[in-house]
LUMKEMI-77036 format. One record per atom (N, C-alpha, C): x, y, z; residue in three letters; residue number from 1. Coordinates in pm, whole numbers, plus 32768, in hexadecimal, padded with zeros to 4 digits. Layout:
{east->X	north->Y	up->Z	type->ALA	seq->NUM}
...
! end
This chain:
{east->6A2E	north->3AC9	up->823B	type->UNK	seq->1}
{east->69FF	north->3B53	up->8230	type->UNK	seq->1}
{east->6A27	north->3B92	up->81AB	type->UNK	seq->1}
{east->6A9D	north->3B71	up->8179	type->UNK	seq->2}
{east->6AC9	north->3BAE	up->80FC	type->UNK	seq->2}
{east->6A70	north->3B85	up->8088	type->UNK	seq->2}
{east->6A44	north->3B09	up->8087	type->UNK	seq->3}
{east->69EA	north->3ADC	up->801E	type->UNK	seq->3}
{east->6966	north->3B28	up->8024	type->UNK	seq->3}
{east->6936	north->3B3F	up->809C	type->UNK	seq->4}
{east->68BB	north->3B8D	up->80AF	type->UNK	seq->4}
{east->68CF	north->3C1C	up->807E	type->UNK	seq->4}
{east->6941	north->3C57	up->809F	type->UNK	seq->5}
{east->695F	north->3CE1	up->8074	type->UNK	seq->5}
{east->6964	north->3CEB	up->7FDC	type->UNK	seq->5}
{east->69A3	north->3C89	up->7F9E	type->UNK	seq->6}
{east->69AB	north->3C89	up->7F0B	type->UNK	seq->6}
{east->6920	north->3C7E	up->7ECF	type->UNK	seq->6}
{east->68CF	north->3C28	up->7F04	type->UNK	seq->7}
{east->6848	north->3C16	up->7ED2	type->UNK	seq->7}
{east->67F5	north->3C96	up->7EE3	type->UNK	seq->7}
{east->67FD	north->3CD2	up->7F58	type->UNK	seq->8}
{east->67B2	north->3D4D	up->7F72	type->UNK	seq->8}
{east->67DC	north->3DBC	up->7F13	type->UNK	seq->8}
{east->685E	north->3DCE	up->7F01	type->UNK	seq->9}
{east->688D	north->3E38	up->7EAA	type->UNK	seq->9}
{east->686B	north->3E1B	up->7E18	type->UNK	seq->9}
{east->686D	north->3D9E	up->7DF0	type->UNK	seq->10}
{east->6846	north->3D7B	up->7D66	type->UNK	seq->10}
{east->67B4	north->3D9F	up->7D4D	type->UNK	seq->10}
{east->675F	north->3D83	up->7DAD	type->UNK	seq->11}
{east->66D1	north->3DA4	up->7D9F	type->UNK	seq->11}
{east->66BF	north->3E3C	up->7D98	type->UNK	seq->11}
{east->6705	north->3E86	up->7DEC	type->UNK	seq->12}
{east->66F9	north->3F18	up->7DED	type->UNK	seq->12}
{east->672B	north->3F53	up->7D69	type->UNK	seq->12}
{east->679E	north->3F25	up->7D39	type->UNK	seq->13}
{east->67D5	north->3F5A	up->7CBB	type->UNK	seq->13}
{east->6777	north->3F39	up->7C46	type->UNK	seq->13}
{east->6741	north->3EC1	up->7C43	type->UNK	seq->14}
{east->66E3	north->3E9C	up->7BD9	type->UNK	seq->14}
{east->6667	north->3EF5	up->7BDD	type->UNK	seq->14}
{east->6639	north->3F11	up->7C56	type->UNK	seq->15}
{east->65C3	north->3F67	up->7C64	type->UNK	seq->15}
{east->65DF	north->3FF3	up->7C31	type->UNK	seq->15}
{east->6655	north->4027	up->7C4D	type->UNK	seq->16}
{east->6678	north->40AF	up->7C21	type->UNK	seq->16}
{east->6688	north->40B2	up->7B89	type->UNK	seq->16}
{east->66C8	north->404C	up->7B50	type->UNK	seq->17}
{east->66D8	north->4048	up->7ABE	type->UNK	seq->17}
{east->6650	north->4041	up->7A79	type->UNK	seq->17}
{east->65F7	north->3FF0	up->7AAE	type->UNK	seq->18}
{east->6570	north->3FE7	up->7A76	type->UNK	seq->18}
{east->652B	north->406E	up->7A7B	type->UNK	seq->18}
{east->653E	north->40B6	up->7AE9	type->UNK	seq->19}
{east->6503	north->413B	up->7AF9	type->UNK	seq->19}
{east->653E	north->419C	up->7A93	type->UNK	seq->19}
{east->65C1	north->4199	up->7A80	type->UNK	seq->20}
{east->6603	north->41F6	up->7A25	type->UNK	seq->20}
{east->65D5	north->41E1	up->7995	type->UNK	seq->20}
{east->65AB	north->4169	up->7974	type->UNK	seq->21}
{east->657A	north->414E	up->78ED	type->UNK	seq->21}
{east->64F9	north->419B	up->78CF	type->UNK	seq->21}
{east->64B3	north->41C9	up->7936	type->UNK	seq->22}
{east->6435	north->4212	up->7920	type->UNK	seq->22}
{east->644B	north->42A7	up->7906	type->UNK	seq->22}
{east->64C9	north->42D4	up->7901	type->UNK	seq->23}
{east->64E4	north->4362	up->78ED	type->UNK	seq->23}
{east->64BD	north->4392	up->7862	type->UNK	seq->23}
{east->64C5	north->4339	up->77FF	type->UNK	seq->24}
{east->649F	north->435F	up->7777	type->UNK	seq->24}
{east->6437	north->42FC	up->7746	type->UNK	seq->24}
{east->63C1	north->4330	up->772C	type->UNK	seq->25}
{east->6352	north->42DE	up->76FA	type->UNK	seq->25}
{east->6321	north->431D	up->7679	type->UNK	seq->25}
{east->6319	north->42CD	up->7611	type->UNK	seq->26}
{east->62EF	north->42FD	up->758D	type->UNK	seq->26}
{east->6341	north->4377	up->7562	type->UNK	seq->26}
{east->63C3	north->436E	up->7579	type->UNK	seq->27}
{east->6423	north->43D7	up->7553	type->UNK	seq->27}
{east->6409	north->445C	up->7598	type->UNK	seq->27}
{east->63C4	north->4459	up->7609	type->UNK	seq->28}
{east->63AA	north->44D3	up->7657	type->UNK	seq->28}
{east->63E6	north->44C2	up->76E1	type->UNK	seq->28}
{east->6433	north->4527	up->770C	type->UNK	seq->29}
{east->6471	north->4524	up->778F	type->UNK	seq->29}
{east->6407	north->453B	up->77FA	type->UNK	seq->29}
{east->6406	north->44E5	up->785F	type->UNK	seq->30}
{east->63A4	north->44ED	up->78CB	type->UNK	seq->30}
{east->63E0	north->453B	up->7941	type->UNK	seq->30}
{east->63D0	north->45BD	up->7943	type->UNK	seq->31}
{east->640B	north->4613	up->79AA	type->UNK	seq->31}
{east->63D5	north->45F4	up->7A35	type->UNK	seq->31}
{east->635E	north->45BC	up->7A3C	type->UNK	seq->32}
{east->6321	north->459C	up->7ABD	type->UNK	seq->32}
{east->6376	north->4538	up->7B0B	type->UNK	seq->32}
{east->63BA	north->44DD	up->7AC4	type->UNK	seq->33}
{east->6410	north->447B	up->7B06	type->UNK	seq->33}
{east->6485	north->44BE	up->7B4C	type->UNK	seq->33}
{east->64C0	north->4522	up->7B0B	type->UNK	seq->34}
{east->6530	north->456B	up->7B48	type->UNK	seq->34}
{east->6501	north->45B4	up->7BC5	type->UNK	seq->34}
{east->648E	north->45F6	up->7BBC	type->UNK	seq->35}
{east->6456	north->463C	up->7C31	type->UNK	seq->35}
{east->643D	north->45D9	up->7CA2	type->UNK	seq->35}
{east->6405	north->4565	up->7C82	type->UNK	seq->36}
{east->63EA	north->44FF	up->7CE8	type->UNK	seq->36}
{east->646C	north->44CF	up->7D29	type->UNK	seq->36}
{east->64D4	north->44B9	up->7CD9	type->UNK	seq->37}
{east->6554	north->448B	up->7D10	type->UNK	seq->37}
{east->6592	north->44F5	up->7D69	type->UNK	seq->37}
{east->6594	north->4571	up->7D3C	type->UNK	seq->38}
{east->65CD	north->45DD	up->7D8D	type->UNK	seq->38}
{east->6581	north->45EA	up->7E11	type->UNK	seq->38}
{east->64FF	north->45E6	up->7E0A	type->UNK	seq->39}
{east->64AE	north->45EF	up->7E84	type->UNK	seq->39}
{east->64C7	north->4575	up->7EDF	type->UNK	seq->39}
{east->64CC	north->44FE	up->7EA4	type->UNK	seq->40}
{east->64E7	north->4485	up->7EF3	type->UNK	seq->40}
{east->656D	north->448A	up->7F39	type->UNK	seq->40}
{east->65D5	north->44B6	up->7EF2	type->UNK	seq->41}
{east->665A	north->44C0	up->7F2D	type->UNK	seq->41}
{east->665A	north->452B	up->7F9A	type->UNK	seq->41}
{east->6618	north->459C	up->7F82	type->UNK	seq->42}
{east->6612	north->4605	up->7FE8	type->UNK	seq->42}
{east->65D0	north->45D3	up->8068	type->UNK	seq->42}
{east->6562	north->4589	up->805A	type->UNK	seq->43}
{east->651C	north->4553	up->80CF	type->UNK	seq->43}
{east->6575	north->44ED	up->8116	type->UNK	seq->43}
{east->65B6	north->4494	up->80CA	type->UNK	seq->44}
{east->660C	north->442E	up->8107	type->UNK	seq->44}
{east->6680	north->446E	up->8152	type->UNK	seq->44}
{east->66BB	north->44D7	up->811A	type->UNK	seq->45}
{east->6729	north->451C	up->815D	type->UNK	seq->45}
{east->66F7	north->4568	up->81D9	type->UNK	seq->45}
{east->6687	north->45AC	up->81CA	type->UNK	seq->46}
{east->6652	north->45FB	up->8239	type->UNK	seq->46}
{east->662D	north->45A5	up->82B1	type->UNK	seq->46}
{east->65FD	north->452C	up->8297	type->UNK	seq->47}
{east->65D1	north->44D5	up->8304	type->UNK	seq->47}
{east->6630	north->4460	up->831E	type->UNK	seq->47}
{east->66A6	north->4464	up->82E0	type->UNK	seq->48}
{east->670C	north->43FB	up->82F1	type->UNK	seq->48}
{east->66D3	north->4370	up->82D7	type->UNK	seq->48}
{east->668B	north->4362	up->8269	type->UNK	seq->49}
{east->6651	north->42E1	up->8243	type->UNK	seq->49}
{east->66B7	north->4292	up->81F2	type->UNK	seq->49}
{east->66CC	north->4216	up->8219	type->UNK	seq->50}
{east->6732	north->41C2	up->81D8	type->UNK	seq->50}
{east->66FC	north->4133	up->81CE	type->UNK	seq->50}
{east->66BD	north->4113	up->815F	type->UNK	seq->51}
{east->6680	north->408F	up->814C	type->UNK	seq->51}
{east->66E9	north->401F	up->814E	type->UNK	seq->51}
{east->675A	north->402C	up->8106	type->UNK	seq->52}
{east->67BD	north->3FC1	up->810E	type->UNK	seq->52}
{east->67ED	north->3FA7	up->819D	type->UNK	seq->52}
{east->6802	north->4011	up->81E9	type->UNK	seq->53}
{east->682E	north->4001	up->8274	type->UNK	seq->53}
{east->67C4	north->3FB9	up->82C7	type->UNK	seq->53}
{east->6745	north->3FD9	up->82AD	type->UNK	seq->54}
{east->66D8	north->3F97	up->82F5	type->UNK	seq->54}
{east->66D3	north->3F02	up->82D3	type->UNK	seq->54}
{east->6705	north->3EDE	up->825C	type->UNK	seq->55}
{east->6709	north->3E53	up->8233	type->UNK	seq->55}
{east->678C	north->3E0F	up->825C	type->UNK	seq->55}
{east->67E1	north->3E5A	up->82A5	type->UNK	seq->56}
{east->685D	north->3E20	up->82D8	type->UNK	seq->56}
{east->68D5	north->3E36	up->827F	type->UNK	seq->56}
{east->68CB	north->3E8E	up->821B	type->UNK	seq->57}
{east->693A	north->3EAA	up->81C1	type->UNK	seq->57}
{east->6965	north->3F3B	up->81D6	type->UNK	seq->57}
{east->69D8	north->3F4E	up->8215	type->UNK	seq->58}
{east->6A09	north->3FD5	up->8233	type->UNK	seq->58}
{east->6A72	north->4000	up->81CE	type->UNK	seq->58}
{east->6A64	north->407A	up->819D	type->UNK	seq->59}
{east->6AC2	north->40B0	up->813A	type->UNK	seq->59}
{east->6B3C	north->40EB	up->8180	type->UNK	seq->59}
{east->6BAF	north->40DF	up->8140	type->UNK	seq->60}
{east->6C27	north->411C	up->8176	type->UNK	seq->60}
{east->6C35	north->41AD	up->8148	type->UNK	seq->60}
{east->6BE5	north->41D3	up->80E5	type->UNK	seq->61}
{east->6BE5	north->425D	up->80B3	type->UNK	seq->61}
{east->6B6A	north->42A3	up->80EB	type->UNK	seq->61}
{east->6B7E	north->4314	up->8130	type->UNK	seq->62}
{east->6B0B	north->435A	up->816B	type->UNK	seq->62}
{east->6AA2	north->4381	up->8103	type->UNK	seq->62}
{east->6A27	north->4378	up->812A	type->UNK	seq->63}
{east->69B2	north->43A5	up->80DE	type->UNK	seq->63}
{east->698C	north->434D	up->8067	type->UNK	seq->63}
{east->69D9	north->42E5	up->8046	type->UNK	seq->64}
{east->69B4	north->428F	up->7FD7	type->UNK	seq->64}
{east->692E	north->424B	up->7FF4	type->UNK	seq->64}
{east->691F	north->4217	up->806C	type->UNK	seq->65}
{east->68A2	north->41D7	up->8092	type->UNK	seq->65}
{east->682D	north->4236	up->808E	type->UNK	seq->65}
{east->6844	north->42B3	up->80B6	type->UNK	seq->66}
{east->67DA	north->4318	up->80B2	type->UNK	seq->66}
{east->67B0	north->4337	up->8023	type->UNK	seq->66}
{east->6811	north->4343	up->7FC9	type->UNK	seq->67}
{east->67F3	north->4361	up->7F3C	type->UNK	seq->67}
{east->67A8	north->42EC	up->7EFD	type->UNK	seq->67}
{east->67D9	north->4271	up->7F13	type->UNK	seq->68}
{east->6792	north->41FC	up->7EDE	type->UNK	seq->68}
{east->6704	north->41F5	up->7F16	type->UNK	seq->68}
{east->66F7	north->4212	up->7F95	type->UNK	seq->69}
{east->6673	north->4211	up->7FD5	type->UNK	seq->69}
{east->6618	north->427A	up->7F98	type->UNK	seq->69}
{east->664F	north->42F0	up->7F7F	type->UNK	seq->70}
{east->6601	north->435C	up->7F43	type->UNK	seq->70}
{east->65CD	north->4336	up->7EB9	type->UNK	seq->70}
{east->6623	north->42F4	up->7E6A	type->UNK	seq->71}
{east->65F8	north->42C9	up->7DE5	type->UNK	seq->71}
{east->6589	north->4262	up->7DF1	type->UNK	seq->71}
{east->659A	north->4203	up->7E4E	type->UNK	seq->72}
{east->6532	north->419D	up->7E61	type->UNK	seq->72}
{east->64B1	north->41D9	up->7E97	type->UNK	seq->72}
{east->64BD	north->4238	up->7EF4	type->UNK	seq->73}
{east->6448	north->4279	up->7F2D	type->UNK	seq->73}
{east->63FB	north->42C6	up->7EC0	type->UNK	seq->73}
{east->6444	north->42FD	up->7E61	type->UNK	seq->74}
{east->6403	north->434A	up->7DF6	type->UNK	seq->74}
{east->63A7	north->42F4	up->7DA0	type->UNK	seq->74}
{east->63B7	north->4271	up->7DA7	type->UNK	seq->75}
{east->635F	north->4216	up->7D5C	type->UNK	seq->75}
{east->62D5	north->420D	up->7D9C	type->UNK	seq->75}
{east->62CA	north->422A	up->7E1B	type->UNK	seq->76}
{east->6248	north->4226	up->7E5E	type->UNK	seq->76}
{east->6240	north->41B8	up->7EC6	type->UNK	seq->76}
{east->61DA	north->41C2	up->7F1A	type->UNK	seq->77}
{east->61CE	north->4167	up->7F8C	type->UNK	seq->77}
{east->61B4	north->40D6	up->7F63	type->UNK	seq->77}
{east->6164	north->40C0	up->7EFE	type->UNK	seq->78}
{east->614A	north->4036	up->7ED3	type->UNK	seq->78}
{east->61CB	north->3FF3	up->7EA5	type->UNK	seq->78}
{east->621C	north->403C	up->7E5B	type->UNK	seq->79}
{east->6299	north->4005	up->7E28	type->UNK	seq->79}
{east->62F8	north->3FE4	up->7E9C	type->UNK	seq->79}
{east->6306	north->403F	up->7EFB	type->UNK	seq->80}
{east->635F	north->4029	up->7F6D	type->UNK	seq->80}
{east->632D	north->3FB3	up->7FC0	type->UNK	seq->80}
{east->62AC	north->3FAB	up->7FD6	type->UNK	seq->81}
{east->6274	north->3F3B	up->8022	type->UNK	seq->81}
{east->6291	north->3EB6	up->7FDC	type->UNK	seq->81}
{east->627A	north->3EB1	up->7F59	type->UNK	seq->82}
{east->6297	north->3E37	up->7F0E	type->UNK	seq->82}
{east->632B	north->3E14	up->7F11	type->UNK	seq->82}
{east->6381	north->3E7A	up->7F0A	type->UNK	seq->83}
{east->6411	north->3E64	up->7F10	type->UNK	seq->83}
{east->6439	north->3E2A	up->7F97	type->UNK	seq->83}
{east->6403	north->3E61	up->8004	type->UNK	seq->84}
{east->6421	north->3E2D	up->8089	type->UNK	seq->84}
{east->63F2	north->3D9D	up->8097	type->UNK	seq->84}
{east->637B	north->3D7E	up->8065	type->UNK	seq->85}
{east->634B	north->3CF4	up->806C	type->UNK	seq->85}
{east->63A9	north->3C96	up->8022	type->UNK	seq->85}
{east->63D5	north->3CC0	up->7FAD	type->UNK	seq->86}
{east->642F	north->3C6C	up->7F5E	type->UNK	seq->86}
{east->64B6	north->3C5D	up->7FA3	type->UNK	seq->86}
{east->64EC	north->3CCC	up->7FD8	type->UNK	seq->87}
{east->656D	north->3CC6	up->801C	type->UNK	seq->87}
{east->6568	north->3C6E	up->8097	type->UNK	seq->87}
{east->64FF	north->3C7C	up->80E7	type->UNK	seq->88}
{east->64F3	north->3C2A	up->815F	type->UNK	seq->88}
{east->64E3	north->3B97	up->813D	type->UNK	seq->88}
{east->6499	north->3B7A	up->80D4	type->UNK	seq->89}
{east->6488	north->3AF0	up->80A9	type->UNK	seq->89}
{east->650C	north->3AB5	up->807A	type->UNK	seq->89}
{east->6556	north->3B01	up->8028	type->UNK	seq->90}
{east->65D6	north->3AD1	up->7FF6	type->UNK	seq->90}
{east->663C	north->3AC3	up->8066	type->UNK	seq->90}
{east->663C	north->3B24	up->80C4	type->UNK	seq->91}
{east->669A	north->3B1D	up->8134	type->UNK	seq->91}
{east->667E	north->3AA1	up->8188	type->UNK	seq->91}
{east->6600	north->3A82	up->819D	type->UNK	seq->92}
{east->65DB	north->3A0C	up->81EB	type->UNK	seq->92}
{east->660A	north->398E	up->81A4	type->UNK	seq->92}
{east->65F9	north->3989	up->811F	type->UNK	seq->93}
{east->6626	north->3916	up->80D1	type->UNK	seq->93}
{east->66BD	north->3905	up->80D8	type->UNK	seq->93}
{east->6708	north->3973	up->80CE	type->UNK	seq->94}
{east->679A	north->396C	up->80D4	type->UNK	seq->94}
{east->67C8	north->3941	up->815E	type->UNK	seq->94}
{east->6789	north->3977	up->81C8	type->UNK	seq->95}
{east->67AF	north->394F	up->8250	type->UNK	seq->95}
{east->6793	north->38BC	up->8267	type->UNK	seq->95}
{east->6727	north->3888	up->822F	type->UNK	seq->96}
{east->6708	north->37F9	up->823C	type->UNK	seq->96}
{east->6774	north->37A6	up->81F8	type->UNK	seq->96}
{east->67A2	north->37D0	up->8184	type->UNK	seq->97}
{east->680C	north->3789	up->813C	type->UNK	seq->97}
{east->688E	north->378F	up->818C	type->UNK	seq->97}
{east->68AF	north->3806	up->81C3	type->UNK	seq->98}
{east->692A	north->3814	up->8211	type->UNK	seq->98}
{east->6926	north->37BD	up->828E	type->UNK	seq->98}
{east->68B5	north->37B8	up->82D2	type->UNK	seq->99}
{east->68A6	north->3767	up->834B	type->UNK	seq->99}
{east->68B2	north->36D3	up->8328	type->UNK	seq->99}
{east->6879	north->36AC	up->82B8	type->UNK	seq->100}
{east->687E	north->361F	up->8290	type->UNK	seq->100}
{east->690D	north->35F1	up->827A	type->UNK	seq->100}
{east->6964	north->3649	up->824D	type->UNK	seq->101}
{east->69EF	north->3625	up->8234	type->UNK	seq->101}
{east->6A4A	north->363B	up->82AC	type->UNK	seq->101}
{east->6A1B	north->367E	up->8314	type->UNK	seq->102}
{east->6A6F	north->36A2	up->8386	type->UNK	seq->102}
{east->6A90	north->362B	up->83E0	type->UNK	seq->102}
{east->6A41	north->35C3	up->83E0	type->UNK	seq->103}
{east->6A57	north->3552	up->843C	type->UNK	seq->103}
{east->6AAF	north->34E5	up->83FF	type->UNK	seq->103}
{east->6AF1	north->3504	up->8392	type->UNK	seq->104}
{east->6B49	north->34A2	up->8354	type->UNK	seq->104}
{east->6B08	north->3458	up->82E1	type->UNK	seq->104}
{east->6A84	north->3465	up->82D6	type->UNK	seq->105}
{east->6A41	north->3425	up->8265	type->UNK	seq->105}
{east->6A5C	north->3476	up->81E6	type->UNK	seq->105}
{east->6A3B	north->343D	up->8177	type->UNK	seq->106}
{east->6A58	north->3481	up->80FA	type->UNK	seq->106}
{east->69FE	north->34FA	up->80E4	type->UNK	seq->106}
{east->6985	north->34F6	up->8116	type->UNK	seq->107}
{east->6928	north->3564	up->80FF	type->UNK	seq->107}
{east->6902	north->356A	up->806D	type->UNK	seq->107}
{east->68BF	north->35D4	up->8048	type->UNK	seq->108}
{east->6893	north->35E3	up->7FBD	type->UNK	seq->108}
{east->68FD	north->3630	up->7F70	type->UNK	seq->108}
{east->690E	north->360E	up->7EF4	type->UNK	seq->109}
{east->696C	north->3657	up->7E9F	type->UNK	seq->109}
{east->6923	north->36C3	up->7E54	type->UNK	seq->109}
{east->6968	north->3732	up->7E45	type->UNK	seq->110}
{east->692E	north->37A2	up->7DFD	type->UNK	seq->110}
{east->697A	north->37B7	up->7D7C	type->UNK	seq->110}
! end
């Protein structure tokens, strides 16, 4: 499970960093991104949406999952859908590797 959690959080952090790079385009600040993030976080908090928790990764700090979810939600439905597909695919691959090594066999090395 810890390997899955690390993978999921790495994908989420990479997605957020990629998003933050769009804040300045051609030396112009894109204020629309800030509005989208604030709105996304507000919606995630209001409806208790927590994407990492839904993927099996629970935060020990309250509201961290909601804030991360809000940032991801602000990217739009296509982005969130693609992220979920990628996370589920990666989680399935990691679980297959963990199961392969659980019976005493060497399993796959990462």
